[in-house]
KOLNUMAR-867361 format. One record per residue (C-alpha): x, y, z; residue number from 1. Coordinates in nm, 4 decimals. Each point is the difference from the previous one (the first is absolute). Layout:
BEGIN
@x=X&y=Y&z=Z&n=NUM .
...
This chain:
BEGIN
@x=4.0111&y=-1.5127&z=-8.4708&n=1 .
@x=-0.0300&y=-0.0792&z=0.3696&n=2 .
@x=-0.2410&y=-0.2605&z=0.1219&n=3 .
@x=-0.3148&y=0.1176&z=0.1743&n=4 .
@x=0.0069&y=-0.0389&z=0.3780&n=5 .
@x=-0.1860&y=-0.2978&z=0.1423&n=6 .
@x=-0.3362&y=0.0971&z=0.1395&n=7 .
@x=-0.1220&y=-0.2107&z=0.2940&n=8 .
@x=-0.3284&y=-0.1718&z=-0.0482&n=9 .
@x=-0.2620&y=0.1819&z=0.2027&n=10 .
@x=-0.2765&y=-0.1688&z=0.1927&n=11 .
@x=-0.3262&y=-0.0443&z=-0.1887&n=12 .
@x=-0.3035&y=0.2035&z=0.0874&n=13 .
@x=-0.3021&y=-0.1582&z=0.1727&n=14 .
@x=-0.1513&y=-0.2424&z=-0.2470&n=15 .
@x=-0.2674&y=-0.2665&z=-0.0238&n=16 .
@x=0.0699&y=-0.3735&z=-0.0067&n=17 .
@x=-0.3352&y=-0.0956&z=-0.1593&n=18 .
@x=-0.0376&y=-0.2580&z=0.2811&n=19 .
@x=-0.3641&y=0.0045&z=0.1130&n=20 .
@x=-0.0698&y=-0.3289&z=0.1781&n=21 .
@x=0.1667&y=-0.2720&z=0.2037&n=22 .
@x=0.1648&y=0.2163&z=0.2610&n=23 .
@x=0.0324&y=-0.0443&z=0.3757&n=24 .
@x=-0.0583&y=0.2720&z=0.2586&n=25 .
@x=0.3338&y=0.0355&z=0.1760&n=26 .
@x=0.1430&y=0.2276&z=0.2675&n=27 .
@x=0.3460&y=0.0895&z=0.1344&n=28 .
@x=-0.0803&y=-0.2123&z=0.3063&n=29 .
@x=0.0059&y=-0.3058&z=-0.2282&n=30 .
@x=0.3596&y=0.0809&z=-0.0898&n=31 .
@x=0.0819&y=0.0340&z=0.3704&n=32 .
@x=-0.1458&y=-0.3480&z=0.0593&n=33 .
@x=0.1881&y=-0.1584&z=-0.2895&n=34 .
@x=0.3284&y=0.1536&z=0.1208&n=35 .
@x=-0.0176&y=-0.2313&z=0.3037&n=36 .
@x=-0.0853&y=-0.3165&z=-0.1956&n=37 .
@x=0.1884&y=-0.2657&z=-0.1908&n=38 .
@x=-0.0400&y=-0.0569&z=-0.3726&n=39 .
@x=-0.2454&y=-0.2880&z=0.0544&n=40 .
@x=-0.2123&y=0.2002&z=0.2449&n=41 .
@x=-0.0158&y=0.2905&z=-0.2453&n=42 .
@x=-0.1102&y=-0.2430&z=-0.2709&n=43 .
@x=-0.2854&y=-0.1343&z=0.2137&n=44 .
@x=-0.1191&y=0.3516&z=0.0852&n=45 .
@x=0.0292&y=0.1099&z=-0.3635&n=46 .
@x=-0.2197&y=-0.2824&z=-0.1271&n=47 .
@x=-0.2633&y=0.0693&z=0.2667&n=48 .
@x=0.0243&y=0.3728&z=-0.0677&n=49 .
@x=-0.1048&y=-0.0282&z=-0.3655&n=50 .
@x=-0.2681&y=-0.2612&z=0.0701&n=51 .
@x=-0.1694&y=0.1890&z=0.2823&n=52 .
@x=-0.3157&y=0.1933&z=-0.0859&n=53 .
@x=0.0661&y=0.3656&z=0.0752&n=54 .
@x=0.1942&y=0.1211&z=0.3022&n=55 .
@x=-0.1193&y=-0.1354&z=0.3343&n=56 .
@x=-0.3418&y=-0.0679&z=-0.1549&n=57 .
@x=0.0086&y=-0.3716&z=-0.0564&n=58 .
@x=0.1957&y=-0.3159&z=-0.0429&n=59 .
@x=0.1721&y=-0.1433&z=-0.3040&n=60 .
@x=-0.2326&y=-0.0385&z=-0.2947&n=61 .
@x=0.0630&y=-0.3735&z=-0.0218&n=62 .
@x=0.1792&y=-0.2601&z=0.2147&n=63 .
@x=0.3782&y=-0.0038&z=-0.0375&n=64 .
@x=0.1724&y=-0.3388&z=0.0131&n=65 .
@x=0.3376&y=-0.0627&z=0.1561&n=66 .
@x=0.1208&y=-0.1137&z=-0.3413&n=67 .
@x=-0.0785&y=0.3486&z=-0.1405&n=68 .
@x=0.2088&y=0.1606&z=0.2760&n=69 .
@x=0.2813&y=-0.2497&z=-0.0653&n=70 .
@x=0.0000&y=0.0715&z=-0.3744&n=71 .
@x=0.0020&y=0.3760&z=0.0501&n=72 .
@x=0.2746&y=-0.0071&z=0.2645&n=73 .
@x=0.2014&y=-0.2746&z=-0.1750&n=74 .
@x=0.0074&y=-0.1994&z=0.3224&n=75 .
@x=-0.1077&y=-0.3435&z=0.1135&n=76 .
@x=-0.3520&y=-0.0456&z=0.1318&n=77 .
@x=0.1270&y=-0.1059&z=0.3429&n=78 .
@x=0.2034&y=0.3198&z=0.0375&n=79 .
@x=-0.2918&y=0.2127&z=-0.1193&n=80 .
@x=-0.2373&y=-0.1685&z=0.2430&n=81 .
@x=0.2375&y=0.0910&z=0.2819&n=82 .
@x=0.0258&y=0.3590&z=-0.1279&n=83 .
@x=-0.3786&y=0.0385&z=-0.0147&n=84 .
@x=-0.0352&y=-0.1406&z=0.3532&n=85 .
@x=0.2644&y=0.2433&z=0.1282&n=86 .
@x=-0.1714&y=0.3005&z=-0.1591&n=87 .
@x=-0.3350&y=-0.1091&z=0.1416&n=88 .
@x=0.1435&y=-0.0393&z=0.3507&n=89 .
@x=0.1572&y=0.3477&z=-0.0235&n=90 .
@x=-0.3375&y=0.1462&z=-0.0964&n=91 .
@x=0.0953&y=0.1477&z=-0.3378&n=92 .
@x=-0.2404&y=-0.2264&z=-0.1928&n=93 .
@x=-0.3233&y=-0.1848&z=0.0747&n=94 .
@x=-0.1578&y=-0.2976&z=-0.1731&n=95 .
@x=-0.3400&y=-0.1641&z=0.0021&n=96 .
@x=-0.0933&y=-0.3526&z=-0.0992&n=97 .
@x=-0.2543&y=-0.0271&z=-0.2822&n=98 .
@x=-0.1341&y=-0.2841&z=-0.2090&n=99 .
@x=0.2623&y=0.0695&z=-0.2670&n=100 .
@x=0.2949&y=0.0559&z=0.2334&n=101 .
@x=0.1387&y=0.2946&z=0.1960&n=102 .
@x=-0.0704&y=0.3638&z=-0.0786&n=103 .
@x=0.2462&y=0.2596&z=0.1300&n=104 .
@x=0.0094&y=0.3598&z=0.1144&n=105 .
@x=0.2814&y=0.2375&z=0.0834&n=106 .
@x=-0.0538&y=0.1525&z=0.3440&n=107 .
@x=0.0492&y=0.3742&z=0.0296&n=108 .
@x=-0.2723&y=0.1709&z=0.2038&n=109 .
@x=0.0048&y=0.3762&z=-0.0535&n=110 .
@x=-0.2379&y=0.2590&z=0.1420&n=111 .
@x=0.0885&y=0.2855&z=-0.2341&n=112 .
@x=-0.0062&y=-0.0054&z=-0.3791&n=113 .
@x=0.1943&y=0.2811&z=-0.1631&n=114 .
@x=-0.0307&y=0.3677&z=0.0782&n=115 .
@x=0.1815&y=0.1628&z=0.2911&n=116 .
@x=0.0021&y=-0.0248&z=0.3790&n=117 .
@x=0.1929&y=0.1220&z=0.3038&n=118 .
@x=0.2454&y=-0.2215&z=0.1835&n=119 .
@x=0.2946&y=0.0002&z=0.2389&n=120 .
@x=0.3212&y=0.0142&z=-0.2034&n=121 .
@x=0.2930&y=-0.1671&z=0.1752&n=122 .
@x=0.2513&y=0.1923&z=-0.2074&n=123 .
@x=-0.1541&y=0.3447&z=0.0540&n=124 .
@x=-0.0963&y=-0.0792&z=0.3627&n=125 .
@x=-0.3312&y=0.1771&z=-0.0487&n=126 .
@x=-0.3461&y=-0.0379&z=-0.1468&n=127 .
@x=0.0144&y=0.0536&z=-0.3758&n=128 .
@x=-0.2232&y=-0.0539&z=-0.3002&n=129 .
@x=0.0436&y=-0.3176&z=-0.2045&n=130 .
@x=-0.0884&y=-0.0874&z=-0.3576&n=131 .
@x=-0.1329&y=-0.3540&z=0.0339&n=132 .
@x=0.0823&y=-0.2678&z=-0.2526&n=133 .
@x=-0.2415&y=-0.0640&z=-0.2813&n=134 .
@x=-0.0548&y=-0.2927&z=-0.2330&n=135 .
@x=0.2317&y=-0.0060&z=-0.3024&n=136 .
@x=-0.1102&y=-0.2042&z=-0.3055&n=137 .
@x=0.2805&y=-0.2390&z=-0.0972&n=138 .
@x=-0.0402&y=-0.2568&z=-0.2805&n=139 .
@x=-0.0267&y=-0.3663&z=0.0959&n=140 .
@x=0.3026&y=-0.0723&z=-0.2189&n=141 .
@x=0.2336&y=0.1523&z=0.2616&n=142 .
@x=-0.1130&y=-0.2503&z=0.2644&n=143 .
@x=-0.0402&y=-0.2978&z=-0.2329&n=144 .
@x=0.2695&y=0.0285&z=-0.2686&n=145 .
@x=0.2667&y=0.2400&z=0.1263&n=146 .
@x=-0.0028&y=-0.1343&z=0.3556&n=147 .
@x=0.0462&y=-0.3518&z=-0.1315&n=148 .
@x=0.2797&y=0.0900&z=-0.2430&n=149 .
@x=0.2282&y=0.2145&z=0.2185&n=150 .
@x=0.1615&y=-0.0227&z=0.3398&n=151 .
@x=-0.1388&y=0.1505&z=0.3169&n=152 .
@x=0.1957&y=0.3267&z=-0.0047&n=153 .
@x=-0.0817&y=0.0823&z=-0.3625&n=154 .
@x=-0.3704&y=-0.0542&z=0.0612&n=155 .
@x=0.0033&y=0.2294&z=0.3041&n=156 .
@x=0.1709&y=0.2791&z=-0.1973&n=157 .
@x=-0.2439&y=-0.0295&z=-0.2920&n=158 .
@x=-0.2957&y=-0.0027&z=0.2412&n=159 .
@x=0.1263&y=0.3177&z=0.1703&n=160 .
@x=0.0313&y=0.1802&z=-0.3344&n=161 .
@x=-0.3471&y=-0.1208&z=-0.1001&n=162 .
@x=-0.1520&y=0.1349&z=0.3223&n=163 .
@x=0.1630&y=0.3393&z=-0.0560&n=164 .
@x=-0.0769&y=0.0393&z=-0.3711&n=165 .
@x=-0.3310&y=-0.1765&z=-0.0795&n=166 .
@x=-0.3334&y=0.1815&z=0.0321&n=167 .
@x=-0.3545&y=-0.0579&z=-0.1211&n=168 .
@x=-0.1144&y=0.2658&z=-0.2460&n=169 .
@x=-0.2575&y=0.0148&z=-0.2808&n=170 .
@x=-0.0985&y=-0.3636&z=0.0501&n=171 .
@x=0.3526&y=-0.1397&z=-0.0407&n=172 .
@x=0.3396&y=-0.0167&z=0.1673&n=173 .
@x=0.2307&y=0.2978&z=-0.0544&n=174 .
@x=0.3740&y=0.0239&z=0.0689&n=175 .
@x=0.1378&y=0.3081&z=0.1758&n=176 .
@x=0.3855&y=-0.0107&z=0.0080&n=177 .
@x=0.1291&y=0.0802&z=0.3482&n=178 .
@x=0.3410&y=0.0732&z=0.1540&n=179 .
@x=0.0946&y=-0.2581&z=0.2638&n=180 .
@x=0.3142&y=-0.0014&z=0.2124&n=181 .
@x=0.2084&y=-0.3121&z=0.0560&n=182 .
@x=-0.0450&y=0.0580&z=0.3726&n=183 .
@x=-0.3772&y=-0.0311&z=-0.0470&n=184 .
@x=0.0463&y=-0.3363&z=-0.1709&n=185 .
@x=0.2194&y=-0.1183&z=0.2877&n=186 .
@x=-0.2338&y=0.1261&z=0.2704&n=187 .
@x=-0.3193&y=-0.1440&z=-0.1475&n=188 .
@x=0.1301&y=-0.3331&z=-0.1355&n=189 .
@x=0.2516&y=-0.0916&z=0.2693&n=190 .
@x=0.2767&y=-0.0456&z=-0.2599&n=191 .
@x=0.3425&y=0.1600&z=0.0201&n=192 .
@x=0.1285&y=0.2499&z=-0.2557&n=193 .
@x=0.1989&y=-0.2478&z=-0.2102&n=194 .
@x=-0.2958&y=-0.2387&z=-0.0182&n=195 .
@x=-0.2362&y=0.2796&z=-0.1054&n=196 .
@x=0.2342&y=0.1197&z=-0.2749&n=197 .
@x=0.0466&y=-0.3548&z=-0.1321&n=198 .
@x=-0.3728&y=-0.0766&z=0.0086&n=199 .
@x=-0.0874&y=0.3236&z=-0.1807&n=200 .
@x=0.2476&y=-0.0870&z=-0.2760&n=201 .
@x=-0.1597&y=-0.3450&z=-0.0355&n=202 .
@x=-0.3502&y=0.1457&z=-0.0188&n=203 .
@x=0.1000&y=0.2583&z=-0.2598&n=204 .
@x=0.1902&y=-0.2590&z=-0.2066&n=205 .
@x=-0.3137&y=-0.2169&z=-0.0080&n=206 .
@x=-0.2089&y=0.2972&z=-0.1143&n=207 .
@x=-0.2204&y=0.0134&z=0.3115&n=208 .
@x=0.0919&y=0.3603&z=0.0894&n=209 .
@x=0.1614&y=0.3053&z=-0.1545&n=210 .
@x=0.2225&y=0.2692&z=0.1511&n=211 .
@x=0.1691&y=0.3274&z=-0.0862&n=212 .
@x=0.2587&y=0.2153&z=0.1704&n=213 .
@x=0.3646&y=-0.0302&z=0.0909&n=214 .
@x=0.0954&y=-0.3310&z=0.1562&n=215 .
@x=0.0772&y=0.0210&z=0.3693&n=216 .
@x=-0.2308&y=0.2969&z=0.0603&n=217 .
@x=-0.3730&y=0.0422&z=0.0428&n=218 .
@x=-0.1603&y=-0.1506&z=-0.3092&n=219 .
@x=-0.3458&y=0.0079&z=-0.1528&n=220 .
@x=-0.1677&y=-0.3405&z=-0.0314&n=221 .
@x=-0.3097&y=-0.1281&z=-0.1750&n=222 .
@x=-0.1501&y=-0.3408&z=-0.0677&n=223 .
@x=-0.0455&y=-0.1709&z=-0.3383&n=224 .
@x=-0.2928&y=-0.2330&z=0.0777&n=225 .
@x=-0.1138&y=-0.0825&z=-0.3528&n=226 .
@x=0.2600&y=-0.2776&z=-0.0281&n=227 .
@x=-0.0300&y=-0.1414&z=0.3506&n=228 .
@x=-0.2273&y=-0.2830&z=-0.1134&n=229 .
@x=0.2887&y=-0.1407&z=-0.2079&n=230 .
@x=0.2332&y=-0.0320&z=0.3004&n=231 .
@x=0.0983&y=-0.3629&z=0.0488&n=232 .
@x=-0.2044&y=-0.1142&z=-0.3002&n=233 .
@x=0.1827&y=-0.2495&z=-0.2176&n=234 .
@x=-0.0675&y=0.0459&z=-0.3698&n=235 .
@x=-0.1221&y=-0.3053&z=-0.1911&n=236 .
@x=0.2581&y=-0.1663&z=-0.2212&n=237 .
@x=-0.0932&y=0.0034&z=-0.3667&n=238 .
@x=0.0270&y=-0.3461&z=-0.1673&n=239 .
@x=0.3203&y=-0.1798&z=-0.0947&n=240 .
@x=0.2214&y=-0.2432&z=0.1833&n=241 .
@x=0.2114&y=0.1062&z=0.2952&n=242 .
@x=0.3603&y=0.0802&z=-0.0716&n=243 .
@x=0.2267&y=-0.3074&z=0.0231&n=244 .
@x=0.1851&y=-0.0580&z=0.3215&n=245 .
@x=-0.2463&y=0.2058&z=0.2041&n=246 .
@x=-0.1208&y=-0.1690&z=0.3143&n=247 .
@x=-0.3667&y=-0.0154&z=0.0796&n=248 .
@x=0.0588&y=0.1699&z=0.3343&n=249 .
@x=0.1507&y=0.3007&z=-0.1795&n=250 .
@x=-0.3156&y=0.0493&z=-0.2063&n=251 .
@x=-0.2166&y=0.0454&z=0.3068&n=252 .
@x=0.1661&y=0.3210&z=0.1113&n=253 .
@x=-0.2338&y=0.2227&z=0.1957&n=254 .
@x=0.0527&y=0.2585&z=0.2699&n=255 .
@x=0.2728&y=-0.1083&z=0.2377&n=256 .
@x=-0.1394&y=-0.0619&z=0.3509&n=257 .
@x=0.1380&y=0.2550&z=0.2411&n=258 .
@x=0.1399&y=-0.1101&z=0.3360&n=259 .
@x=-0.2174&y=0.0738&z=0.2981&n=260 .
@x=0.1281&y=0.3008&z=0.1903&n=261 .
@x=-0.0399&y=0.0186&z=0.3725&n=262 .
@x=-0.1465&y=0.3366&z=0.0904&n=263 .
@x=-0.0860&y=0.1412&z=0.3432&n=264 .
@x=-0.3578&y=-0.0390&z=0.1157&n=265 .
@x=-0.2075&y=0.2931&z=0.1141&n=266 .
@x=-0.1296&y=-0.0811&z=0.3459&n=267 .
@x=-0.2613&y=0.1278&z=0.0043&n=268 .
@x=-0.0546&y=0.1868&z=-0.3282&n=269 .
@x=-0.1802&y=0.3229&z=0.0883&n=270 .
@x=-0.0981&y=0.0651&z=-0.3583&n=271 .
@x=-0.2244&y=-0.3088&z=0.0066&n=272 .
@x=-0.2444&y=0.1618&z=0.2399&n=273 .
@x=0.0569&y=0.3756&z=-0.0264&n=274 .
@x=-0.0510&y=0.2438&z=-0.2857&n=275 .
@x=0.3220&y=0.1246&z=-0.1592&n=276 .
@x=0.0823&y=0.3405&z=-0.1377&n=277 .
@x=0.2567&y=0.2743&z=-0.0539&n=278 .
@x=0.0614&y=0.2854&z=0.2435&n=279 .
@x=-0.0561&y=0.3259&z=-0.1878&n=280 .
@x=0.2656&y=0.1753&z=0.2107&n=281 .
@x=0.3014&y=-0.2349&z=-0.0089&n=282 .
@x=-0.1140&y=-0.2387&z=-0.2811&n=283 .
@x=0.0523&y=-0.3066&z=0.2205&n=284 .
@x=-0.2063&y=-0.3042&z=-0.1038&n=285 .
@x=-0.1308&y=-0.2614&z=0.2408&n=286 .
@x=-0.2923&y=-0.1130&z=0.2162&n=287 .
@x=-0.2127&y=0.2890&z=0.1251&n=288 .
@x=-0.1358&y=0.0308&z=0.3532&n=289 .
@x=-0.3207&y=0.1819&z=-0.0853&n=290 .
@x=-0.1048&y=0.2736&z=0.2453&n=291 .
@x=-0.2834&y=0.2503&z=0.0070&n=292 .
@x=0.0393&y=0.3042&z=-0.2197&n=293 .
@x=0.1418&y=0.2781&z=0.2211&n=294 .
@x=-0.2148&y=0.3076&z=0.0457&n=295 .
@x=0.1413&y=0.3116&z=-0.1599&n=296 .
@x=0.0360&y=0.2677&z=0.2766&n=297 .
@x=-0.1761&y=0.3322&z=-0.0606&n=298 .
@x=0.2657&y=0.2679&z=-0.0382&n=299 .
@x=-0.0550&y=0.3366&z=0.1709&n=300 .
@x=0.0892&y=0.3298&z=-0.1688&n=301 .
@x=0.3606&y=0.1019&z=0.0619&n=302 .
@x=-0.0909&y=0.3084&z=0.2021&n=303 .
@x=-0.2454&y=-0.1892&z=0.2183&n=304 .
@x=0.2417&y=-0.2880&z=0.0491&n=305 .
@x=0.2733&y=0.2368&z=0.1226&n=306 .
@x=-0.2349&y=0.1890&z=0.2305&n=307 .
@x=-0.0952&y=-0.3195&z=0.1805&n=308 .
@x=-0.3479&y=-0.1070&z=0.1064&n=309 .
@x=-0.2759&y=0.2568&z=-0.0333&n=310 .
@x=-0.1442&y=0.1055&z=0.3360&n=311 .
@x=-0.3601&y=0.0776&z=0.0838&n=312 .
@x=-0.1232&y=0.3177&z=-0.1618&n=313 .
@x=-0.2507&y=0.0816&z=0.2726&n=314 .
@x=0.0288&y=-0.0417&z=0.3714&n=315 .
@x=-0.1846&y=-0.3009&z=0.1305&n=316 .
@x=-0.3423&y=0.0850&z=0.1347&n=317 .
@x=-0.0357&y=0.3370&z=-0.1782&n=318 .
@x=-0.2652&y=0.0199&z=-0.2624&n=319 .
@x=0.0960&y=0.1752&z=-0.3182&n=320 .
@x=-0.2228&y=0.2927&z=-0.1070&n=321 .
@x=0.0113&y=0.1473&z=-0.3487&n=322 .
@x=0.1226&y=0.3634&z=-0.0099&n=323 .
@x=-0.3208&y=0.1343&z=-0.1575&n=324 .
@x=-0.2041&y=-0.1359&z=0.2848&n=325 .
@x=0.2292&y=0.1678&z=0.2518&n=326 .
@x=-0.0448&y=0.3379&z=-0.1744&n=327 .
@x=-0.3728&y=-0.0421&z=-0.0130&n=328 .
@x=-0.0182&y=-0.0741&z=0.3672&n=329 .
@x=0.2068&y=0.3129&z=0.0834&n=330 .
@x=-0.2253&y=0.2308&z=-0.2090&n=331 .
@x=-0.3110&y=-0.1344&z=0.1561&n=332 .
């Protein structure tokens, strides 16, 4: 009896995650900002992102100490202090002195919030309609646990998949599996093809994402956020003496600190001060130069348009007289 042919695992249907609270409003422009930052700078922004009240509506809920940044980024306090000062001088974050320390805010002024608008598309070379970015609810665990446990490239790939697949529905976060090309990962994260493929394998091996489809082609991706809070968490050891011959340094194994990668700076970053969106004609994403909605021209009937402009029906100066009045005047 012949063996049954192997059936590829299909992508799951849209499903709920049962995650209701502790999520951060995020947009594709955040991914564009992180793509031009180092691992430490992304860590600082991530910690401020989850602590800030709402989006562009307030400052961090409580003061954040340099030691908290250092612990999250796995860096020394002196290096983190320099990173925070650099981000403040570039204008991507702001901080205010309070009685308990500094409170922070991520700077991203935007005039439009969701919906659609008209803008000048550089790729189409014309005025087209754009679908503007909207807030996507992403659990805090992606910015706190996953970002701390993985390298820069893996975090960027997981964040891109989260932005494309997570939506707010029925009072909780839902996952909608989406097909994403490798070229889209490269274009939006700044990584090359080999780096993207390696980072996606790492993320899937850790259980952060899922995928289906033939390797090397366009695949369907989805996030698995219910286990993100366990990323980088070291389980407590249950009683007993340590095994003989084991050094104390070997027992304190945590996430390996990743080397700092030098990435190009955006100078200046347009997506910090302009709304971003997707052109509905060519599907190009980027900052949108908002223009007034063009007026739709009134189309003439085909026959009238071919005949040209309509001339004057009556000669200028002549007064029109109804036919029945003319007849009446002749009879009288």
